[in-house]
C-alpha positions, -999 to +999 in steps of 0.1 A: -001+002+000+028+025+007+041+019-026+011+025-042+007+057-024+041+072-037+063+064-009+097+051-023+110+031+005+105+025+042+129+021+075+142-010+084+150-021+120+164-055+113+186-067+082+159-093+077+135-068+064+159-056+037+152-079+009+114-080+014+114-042+013+135-038-017+109-061-032+080-042-027+094-010-036+112-021-066+096+002-095+079-021-124+092-023-158+063-005-167+069+022-142+106+022-155+094+023-193+067+052-186+093+072-167+118+070-192+090+081-217+083+110-199+121+124-195+124+118-230+094+138-241+100+165-212+132+170-232+115+175-265+091+199-249+117+219-231+131+228-264+098+237-279+086+257-249+060+239-236+051+235-203+028+205-203+025+176-226+009+142-226+022+106-224+000+078-233-031+101-226-019+114-194-010+152-189+025+155-176+035+188-160+068+192-136+060+172-106+052+141-127+087+149-142+102+147-108+085+115-099+095+099-132+133+112-123+131+100-088+115+065-102+148+063-126+172+073-096+159+046-073+158+019-101+196+028-109+205+026-074+186-007-067+203-024-095+240-008-083+230-024-050+229-062-068 
């Protein structure tokens, strides 16, 4: 539920909690693919001077771009830890 609400992780008080937390909070391939498309389209929109645009019929603006950046960064950090 916390992941669906947008949280990126949780505090763990015991090492045995780390692996299950990572499994829960890892972003799906669909999340990562969408985030990469958002970033690519945001670069095109910035070059055109557009403040908002759509990806897959969804309106994208700065908060969604920041979320996409966070998803990509979290995915990169998790893959580096493996």
